[in-house]
TIVO-110258 format. One line per field, with one value per residue (C-alpha): residue number from 0; residue in one letter; chain; x, z, y. Coordinates in steps of 0.5 Angstrom, whole numbers, plus 500, padded with zeros to 3 digits. Example, Ala and Ser with C-alpha at 12.3 -4.5 7.8 and 13.67 -1.06 7.14 Angstrom:
2
seq	0_1
type	A_S
mol	A_A
x	525_527
z	516_514
y	491_498
// end
This chain:
668
seq	0_1_2_3_4_5_6_7_8_9_10_11_12_13_14_15_16_17_18_19_20_21_22_23_24_25_26_27_28_29_30_31_32_33_34_35_36_37_38_39_40_41_42_43_44_45_46_47_48_49_50_51_52_53_54_55_56_57_58_59_60_61_62_63_64_65_66_67_68_69_70_71_72_73_74_75_76_77_78_79_80_81_82_83_84_85_86_87_88_89_90_91_92_93_94_95_96_97_98_99_100_101_102_103_104_105_106_107_108_109_110_111_112_113_114_115_116_117_118_119_120_121_122_123_124_125_126_127_128_129_130_131_132_133_134_135_136_137_138_139_140_141_142_143_144_145_146_147_148_149_150_151_152_153_154_155_156_157_158_159_160_161_162_163_164_165_166_167_168_169_170_171_172_173_174_175_176_177_178_179_180_181_182_183_184_185_186_187_188_189_190_191_192_193_194_195_196_197_198_199_200_201_202_203_204_205_206_207_208_209_210_211_212_213_214_215_216_217_218_219_220_221_222_223_224_225_226_227_228_229_230_231_232_233_234_235_236_237_238_239_240_241_242_243_244_245_246_247_248_249_250_251_252_253_254_255_256_257_258_259_260_261_262_263_264_265_266_267_268_269_270_271_272_273_274_275_276_277_278_279_280_281_282_283_284_285_286_287_288_289_290_291_292_293_294_295_296_297_298_299_300_301_302_303_304_305_306_307_308_309_310_311_312_313_314_315_316_317_318_319_320_321_322_323_324_325_326_327_328_329_330_331_332_333_334_335_336_337_338_339_340_341_342_343_344_345_346_347_348_349_350_351_352_353_354_355_356_357_358_359_360_361_362_363_364_365_366_367_368_369_370_371_372_373_374_375_376_377_378_379_380_381_382_383_384_385_386_387_388_389_390_391_392_393_394_395_396_397_398_399_400_401_402_403_404_405_406_407_408_409_410_411_412_413_414_415_416_417_418_419_420_421_422_423_424_425_426_427_428_429_430_431_432_433_434_435_436_437_438_439_440_441_442_443_444_445_446_447_448_449_450_451_452_453_454_455_456_457_458_459_460_461_462_463_464_465_466_467_468_469_470_471_472_473_474_475_476_477_478_479_480_481_482_483_484_485_486_487_488_489_490_491_492_493_494_495_496_497_498_499_500_501_502_503_504_505_506_507_508_509_510_511_512_513_514_515_516_517_518_519_520_521_522_523_524_525_526_527_528_529_530_531_532_533_534_535_536_537_538_539_540_541_542_543_544_545_546_547_548_549_550_551_552_553_554_555_556_557_558_559_560_561_562_563_564_565_566_567_568_569_570_571_572_573_574_575_576_577_578_579_580_581_582_583_584_585_586_587_588_589_590_591_592_593_594_595_596_597_598_599_600_601_602_603_604_605_606_607_608_609_610_611_612_613_614_615_616_617_618_619_620_621_622_623_624_625_626_627_628_629_630_631_632_633_634_635_636_637_638_639_640_641_642_643_644_645_646_647_648_649_650_651_652_653_654_655_656_657_658_659_660_661_662_663_664_665_666_667
type	X_X_X_X_X_X_X_X_X_X_X_X_X_X_X_X_X_X_X_X_X_X_X_X_X_X_X_X_X_X_X_X_X_X_X_X_X_X_X_X_X_X_X_X_X_X_X_X_X_X_X_X_X_X_X_X_X_X_X_X_X_X_X_X_X_X_X_X_X_X_X_X_X_X_X_X_X_X_X_X_X_X_X_X_X_X_X_X_X_X_X_X_X_X_X_X_X_X_X_X_X_X_X_X_X_X_X_X_X_X_X_X_X_X_X_X_X_X_X_X_X_X_X_X_X_X_X_X_X_X_X_X_X_X_X_X_X_X_X_X_X_X_X_X_X_X_X_X_X_X_X_X_X_X_X_X_X_X_X_X_X_X_X_X_X_X_X_X_X_X_X_X_X_X_X_X_X_X_X_X_X_X_X_X_X_X_X_X_X_X_X_X_X_X_X_X_X_X_X_X_X_X_X_X_X_X_X_X_X_X_X_X_X_X_X_X_X_X_X_X_X_X_X_X_X_X_X_X_X_X_X_X_X_X_X_X_X_X_X_X_X_X_X_X_X_X_X_X_X_X_X_X_X_X_X_X_X_X_X_X_X_X_X_X_X_X_X_X_X_X_X_X_X_X_X_X_X_X_X_X_X_X_X_X_X_X_X_X_X_X_X_X_X_X_X_X_X_X_X_X_X_X_X_X_X_X_X_X_X_X_X_X_X_X_X_X_X_X_X_X_X_X_X_X_X_X_X_X_X_X_X_X_X_X_X_X_X_X_X_X_X_X_X_X_X_X_X_X_X_X_X_X_X_X_X_X_X_X_X_X_X_X_X_X_X_X_X_X_X_X_X_X_X_X_X_X_X_X_X_X_X_X_X_X_X_X_X_X_X_X_X_X_X_X_X_X_X_X_X_X_X_X_X_X_X_X_X_X_X_X_X_X_X_X_X_X_X_X_X_X_X_X_X_X_X_X_X_X_X_X_X_X_X_X_X_X_X_X_X_X_X_X_X_X_X_X_X_X_X_X_X_X_X_X_X_X_X_X_X_X_X_X_X_X_X_X_X_X_X_X_X_X_X_X_X_X_X_X_X_X_X_X_X_X_X_X_X_X_X_X_X_X_X_X_X_X_X_X_X_X_X_X_X_X_X_X_X_X_X_X_X_X_X_X_X_X_X_X_X_X_X_X_X_X_X_X_X_X_X_X_X_X_X_X_X_X_X_X_X_X_X_X_X_X_X_X_X_X_X_X_X_X_X_X_X_X_X_X_X_X_X_X_X_X_X_X_X_X_X_X_X_X_X_X_X_X_X_X_X_X_X_X_X_X_X_X_X_X_X_X_X_X_X_X_X_X_X_X_X_X_X_X_X_X_X_X_X_X_X_X_X_X_X_X_X_X_X_X_X_X_X_X_X_X_X_X_X_X_X_X_X_X_X_X_X_X_X_X_X_X_X_X_X_X_X_X_X_X_X_X_X_X_X_X_X_X_X_X_X_X_X_X_X_X_X_X_X_X
mol	A_A_A_A_A_A_A_A_A_A_A_A_A_A_A_A_A_A_A_A_A_A_A_A_A_A_A_A_A_A_A_A_A_A_A_A_A_A_A_A_A_A_A_A_A_A_A_A_A_A_A_A_A_A_A_A_A_A_A_A_A_A_A_A_A_A_A_A_A_A_A_A_A_A_A_A_A_A_A_A_A_A_A_A_A_A_A_A_A_A_A_A_A_A_A_A_A_A_A_A_A_A_A_A_A_A_A_A_A_A_A_A_A_A_A_A_A_A_A_A_A_A_A_A_A_A_A_A_A_A_A_A_A_A_A_A_A_A_A_A_A_A_A_A_A_A_A_A_A_A_A_A_A_A_A_A_A_A_A_A_A_A_A_A_A_A_A_A_A_A_A_A_A_A_A_A_A_A_A_A_A_A_A_A_A_A_A_A_A_A_A_A_A_A_A_A_A_A_A_A_A_A_A_A_A_A_A_A_A_A_A_A_A_A_A_A_A_A_A_A_A_A_A_A_A_A_A_A_A_A_A_A_A_A_A_A_A_A_A_A_A_A_A_A_A_A_A_A_A_A_A_A_A_A_A_A_A_A_A_A_A_A_A_A_A_A_A_A_A_A_A_A_A_A_A_A_A_A_A_A_A_A_A_A_A_A_A_A_A_A_A_A_A_A_A_A_A_A_A_A_A_A_A_A_A_A_A_A_A_A_A_A_A_A_A_A_A_A_A_A_A_A_A_A_A_A_A_A_A_A_A_A_A_A_A_A_A_A_A_A_A_A_A_A_A_A_A_A_A_A_A_A_A_A_A_A_A_A_A_A_A_A_A_A_A_A_A_A_A_A_A_A_A_A_A_A_A_A_A_A_A_A_A_A_A_A_A_A_A_A_A_A_A_A_A_A_A_A_A_A_A_A_A_A_A_A_A_A_A_A_A_A_A_A_A_A_A_A_A_A_A_A_A_A_A_A_A_A_A_A_A_A_A_A_A_A_A_A_A_A_A_A_A_A_A_A_A_A_A_A_A_A_A_A_A_A_A_A_A_A_A_A_A_A_A_A_A_A_A_A_A_A_A_A_A_A_A_A_A_A_A_A_A_A_A_A_A_A_A_A_A_A_A_A_A_A_A_A_A_A_A_A_A_A_A_A_A_A_A_A_A_A_A_A_A_A_A_A_A_A_A_A_A_A_A_A_A_A_A_A_A_A_A_A_A_A_A_A_A_A_A_A_A_A_A_A_A_A_A_A_A_A_A_A_A_A_A_A_A_A_A_A_A_A_A_A_A_A_A_A_A_A_A_A_A_A_A_A_A_A_A_A_A_A_A_A_A_A_A_A_A_A_A_A_A_A_A_A_A_A_A_A_A_A_A_A_A_A_A_A_A_A_A_A_A_A_A_A_A_A_A_A_A_A_A_A_A_A_A_A_A_A_A_A_A_A_A_A_A_A_A_A_A_A_A_A_A_A_A_A_A_A_A_A_A_A_A_A_A_A_A_A_A_A_A_A_A_A
x	237_235_228_226_227_224_218_218_218_212_208_208_204_198_199_201_206_213_209_213_209_202_200_194_190_186_181_183_179_178_177_174_173_166_168_162_165_172_175_182_188_190_183_184_187_194_195_192_196_194_191_195_194_190_189_188_181_182_188_184_182_186_187_187_187_180_177_181_179_183_189_195_200_207_214_220_225_221_217_224_227_222_220_225_219_217_225_225_219_221_228_224_220_226_229_223_222_215_211_208_210_205_205_199_197_192_187_181_176_176_175_183_185_185_190_194_194_197_202_205_204_209_214_213_212_215_209_203_197_192_189_186_188_184_188_195_194_191_197_202_200_200_207_210_207_210_216_216_222_221_213_212_216_213_206_209_211_204_201_205_203_196_196_201_197_202_199_194_187_180_180_177_178_178_186_185_181_187_188_181_181_187_183_177_181_186_184_189_195_200_201_208_214_218_212_212_217_213_206_209_212_205_202_207_205_198_199_203_197_193_197_197_190_186_179_174_171_170_162_161_164_169_164_162_165_171_168_161_160_167_170_170_176_176_176_182_186_184_187_193_195_194_193_195_201_204_203_206_212_214_218_216_209_208_211_206_200_203_203_195_191_186_180_184_186_179_176_182_180_172_173_170_175_181_184_188_190_188_184_190_194_189_190_197_197_193_198_203_199_197_205_206_201_202_198_192_186_182_175_179_183_176_173_179_179_172_173_177_173_174_170_175_181_185_184_191_190_183_185_192_194_188_187_195_194_194_192_186_180_175_171_172_164_164_171_167_161_165_169_162_159_165_164_156_152_148_142_145_148_142_139_145_144_137_138_144_139_133_138_141_148_153_155_153_153_152_159_165_167_162_162_160_164_172_175_177_183_190_189_196_200_205_206_213_215_220_227_232_239_244_249_257_258_253_257_263_260_258_265_268_273_267_266_260_254_253_246_245_238_236_234_228_227_231_228_232_226_229_222_215_208_203_197_199_206_213_217_224_230_236_242_246_253_256_264_267_261_260_253_249_242_236_230_224_222_216_216_210_211_214_209_203_206_205_210_214_211_216_212_205_204_204_201_204_202_202_205_200_203_210_216_223_228_236_239_246_250_255_250_251_250_256_255_249_242_236_229_224_224_228_225_223_230_234_237_235_238_231_225_226_220_218_224_229_234_234_239_234_226_224_218_214_218_225_229_232_237_237_236_231_229_227_230_227_225_218_214_215_211_207_212_218_223_227_232_235_238_236_238_246_247_253_250_247_244_237_233_226_226_222_215_217_214_219_214_216_217_224_227_234_232_236_231_233_230_226_228_234_241_245_247_242_238_234_239_235_227_223_215_212_204_202_207_207_212_212_211_218_222_224_223_227_233_240_244_241_247_253_259_265_271_277_284_290_292_286_285_292_290_284_287_293_292_291_297_297_303_308_307_302_304_306_300_301_297_294_294_287_284_289_287_291_296_294_293_286_284_287_283_276_277_278_272_268_271_266_260_262_256_251_254_253_257_259_251_247_240_234_226_220_214_207_203_198_191_192_197_198
z	104_106_109_103_098_102_103_095_094_099_096_089_092_088_083_076_077_074_073_069_070_072_078_075_080_077_080_080_075_076_069_070_063_061_060_055_051_051_050_047_051_045_047_054_056_054_062_065_069_074_080_086_090_085_086_080_080_079_074_069_073_071_074_070_070_070_069_072_079_080_077_081_077_080_079_078_082_088_087_084_090_095_092_089_085_081_080_077_073_071_068_064_061_059_056_052_050_054_053_057_063_067_073_074_081_082_088_090_090_089_097_097_093_099_102_096_096_103_102_096_100_105_099_099_106_110_114_115_115_117_124_127_126_120_116_118_117_110_108_111_106_100_102_103_096_093_097_099_104_111_110_113_119_120_120_125_130_129_131_137_139_138_142_148_149_147_141_140_143_145_152_157_152_155_156_152_146_142_143_142_135_133_135_131_124_126_120_116_120_115_115_111_115_114_118_124_128_127_129_135_137_137_140_146_146_147_153_156_156_158_164_166_166_172_171_177_178_176_177_170_167_161_156_158_152_153_148_145_140_141_144_152_156_156_148_148_153_149_143_146_149_143_147_153_150_147_153_157_152_152_158_157_155_161_166_163_164_171_172_170_176_179_175_168_170_172_165_161_164_163_156_151_146_149_146_149_147_153_159_163_160_163_170_169_167_174_178_175_177_184_185_183_187_194_198_194_199_199_196_190_189_190_184_180_181_179_172_170_166_170_166_160_163_161_165_167_170_173_176_178_178_181_187_189_188_195_192_188_194_192_197_196_195_189_186_186_183_177_176_175_171_166_164_164_158_156_159_165_166_165_171_175_174_176_183_185_183_188_193_199_197_195_188_183_176_173_174_169_173_169_162_157_151_151_149_142_139_138_130_127_132_131_124_125_131_136_134_139_140_145_147_145_153_154_148_152_158_154_152_158_162_166_166_164_161_160_158_156_155_149_149_145_141_142_149_152_155_157_156_152_154_151_155_161_161_160_154_153_148_152_148_152_150_154_153_148_145_137_137_141_144_143_147_149_156_160_166_171_172_179_180_181_188_187_193_190_184_182_188_187_180_177_170_163_158_150_147_141_134_136_132_134_128_128_123_119_117_112_107_110_116_118_118_115_117_116_114_119_120_117_114_118_120_119_123_124_128_128_130_128_125_127_129_128_133_135_139_141_142_140_136_136_137_137_143_145_151_154_161_164_170_175_173_171_164_162_156_149_144_144_145_145_151_153_159_162_168_172_168_169_170_167_162_156_154_157_152_153_160_166_163_156_150_145_139_136_129_129_122_120_114_110_107_105_110_106_106_111_111_105_107_112_112_117_119_124_126_131_131_138_136_138_144_151_157_164_167_169_164_157_150_144_141_144_138_134_132_129_131_126_128_129_126_129_131_134_137_140_143_146_149_152_159_161_166_171_171_177_177_174_166_164_161_154_150_144_137_135_132_134_137_144_142_148_150_153_146_142_146_145_138_137_141_137_131_132_132_126_121_127_129_127_130_135_137_136_132_131_131_136_132_133_127_126_127_131_137_139
y	694_701_702_706_701_696_700_701_694_693_698_694_688_688_694_694_699_696_689_684_678_675_670_666_662_657_652_645_641_633_629_622_620_616_609_608_614_611_618_617_620_625_628_630_637_637_640_634_629_623_625_624_618_615_608_602_604_611_610_614_620_626_633_639_647_649_656_662_665_670_674_678_683_681_683_678_681_680_673_670_672_670_663_657_655_661_662_655_657_663_661_655_660_665_659_657_665_664_671_674_671_668_663_659_656_651_652_647_653_660_661_659_665_670_665_665_673_673_668_672_679_676_676_683_685_680_680_676_680_674_672_666_658_657_663_661_654_655_660_655_650_654_657_650_649_655_654_661_663_664_664_657_659_665_662_657_663_666_659_658_665_664_657_660_666_671_673_679_676_680_683_678_672_665_663_657_660_659_652_651_655_650_644_646_647_641_637_643_641_638_631_631_627_634_637_633_637_643_640_636_643_646_641_641_649_647_642_647_652_646_645_652_653_651_650_653_647_639_639_642_636_635_636_644_648_652_658_658_652_650_643_642_641_634_634_639_634_628_631_635_628_624_617_613_609_615_619_614_613_620_622_630_629_624_630_635_630_629_637_637_640_635_638_637_630_628_631_627_621_622_624_619_621_620_614_608_601_598_601_598_604_609_606_607_614_615_612_616_622_620_619_626_629_624_630_629_628_622_625_627_620_616_621_620_612_612_615_608_603_597_592_594_592_586_580_580_587_586_579_580_587_591_587_588_596_599_606_603_602_597_593_585_585_590_587_580_583_586_580_576_582_583_575_575_576_582_579_577_584_588_583_585_592_592_588_593_599_596_593_597_595_601_598_603_600_607_609_609_602_599_602_597_601_601_608_609_606_610_609_610_612_606_606_609_605_606_607_604_605_602_608_608_608_602_598_599_597_591_589_591_587_583_576_572_575_582_585_593_596_600_607_610_616_623_623_617_613_607_603_604_603_598_595_598_594_597_594_595_592_588_586_581_578_572_573_569_567_568_572_577_576_581_580_584_584_586_589_591_599_600_607_602_600_593_590_584_583_577_573_576_576_570_571_571_577_577_584_583_584_587_586_588_589_591_595_593_599_596_593_585_581_577_569_565_568_564_565_565_557_551_545_539_536_543_548_555_561_563_559_551_547_540_536_542_545_553_557_561_559_552_551_544_539_543_545_551_554_561_564_569_573_569_563_557_554_555_557_553_551_545_539_544_544_550_551_557_560_567_573_575_567_564_560_563_570_572_568_565_567_564_564_567_564_560_560_567_568_570_572_573_578_582_587_595_600_605_612_610_612_609_602_601_594_590_584_581_581_578_578_576_577_570_569_570_572_572_579_581_576_577_573_573_570_568_568_574_577_573_577_578_573_578_578_575_582_584_577_578_585_582_577_580_582_589_590_596_601_601_608_613_615_622_625_627_632_628_632_635_629_624_617_615_609_605_598_600_604_598_593_597_598_590_589_594_591_585_589_593_592_593_600_607_612_607_605_599_601_598_599_596_597_595_593_599_598_592_592_599
// end
């Protein structure tokens, strides 16, 4: 398009020249009939429709077009080219001979009219003539609703420039002004699943800006506002870094946290709005930061450690892990005092505080160590769960020529994390298979993070951990599992591949009176339900697959289900899942089921290829260039295909997939 034509079209915005349609803005009107009046449906406005998200109690609530709050002359050639929605409406009106052509846009209130005008103006000019986070977010919301091509992306670009400081800003403005502006209007950020990537990218830019910013001092505290009337540094950090388990489970976010200056790290730890599932996860954050700043002086290290709410640590961390941390300095006297203090009544705590205030000891019960209020809960962060997968190369290694038991850990998310963090521990999914067996095992392992610096944790930490309301699921991509999969438990006297009822048998974990076999890191067999039994060997041994593990609870509710995954790719189903809400596992061990995934029996040709020994050639074979897309016809390739064929229902593009999920509001 020539510049003159583009300039002429841009000048048409808001004018009646050549106008052949109108955009009419109407205020949204909510209609809730009076039950006493019993207004019949045929008396309601004909354009009324049920309110979005209305529940059963609000089924009669309707939304209709209210009075006109603004009108804008428009041009079909522009708005039909710039909006898919307007184009479809124009085609409908032309088909039904509607005249004049009027496009009605519902707004919540008249104050939204300028933002609608800005979105429509973009179709004419290709430019956003708004500034600030509020205006950009409101225009973005309207552009998405009206399906205006390019406008949402333009808003995202302007928001990015606002947060990273590359956009226009007043002279002498604080470097975090844009981040503080976006925080102020964070309620306007889109929540739709398709906008998640855009919001994550914005938060990533906010974190980068926070990493670049070095506070002049820490004496002003984390609550000092960045801009007049705005949020403090600690509040900004707590929002941008979300919560402790999310931060630690994301390798990129964790590296950004470790790059924070010491003043910002102190502000984050001191923030009353920073959320966590357990104070142990915050302590683990500090361990990662100190590991990245080994040259930090003792005074800074002590000041940062003082921000940990020690009294809010879990029993395992307070009584077992904390005494083993070489970098967390606490005197034996104060440690014993804290242990007693955390288990005392409110009246006794008050008396203990008075004693320490009057005495000459060094115990300061006013510091964060003795905080009586836990940090906020992470909220709904775990609704989507953590997608995990075992890569194709790891699947080939799992099915390789090695003898005995083979185990491979899964990767989480697009960033390839090998574990996720909950309650200060690292949790990973492990797939195990004993060569020649007809099923593979799925296990949830609990590890103490190495960054804590605990020497020989398998010897010094003798304790068990409950992961909380967590569920592990495995997907099938062909619509059906192999073999017979039972439900969560079999009746008394029956058998189950999951958890057996009293008197039943189980190949994984045993319920009361049942029996189960498996292995575990550290060897030994411990951890069954009352009256049950479980035997095992060390991980990597020759007997069984890594199941209950030393100290692993065997009372898990394992269910081999076959439920359709909502919103998943065609043919995706959950074929196996296990809940460990009331189970315990020893640190450094795993729990799960050793026969979770039944494998297909290969046909005779595949069996022959699998059992045929791989002979080394006497001389190097002549390399031949394979045709594009052709599969090399070699014994090794046939061997791999025969092995993978048994796993076919569980594989998608050669990978094994599943999800690890903590129930919202209860676990993570």
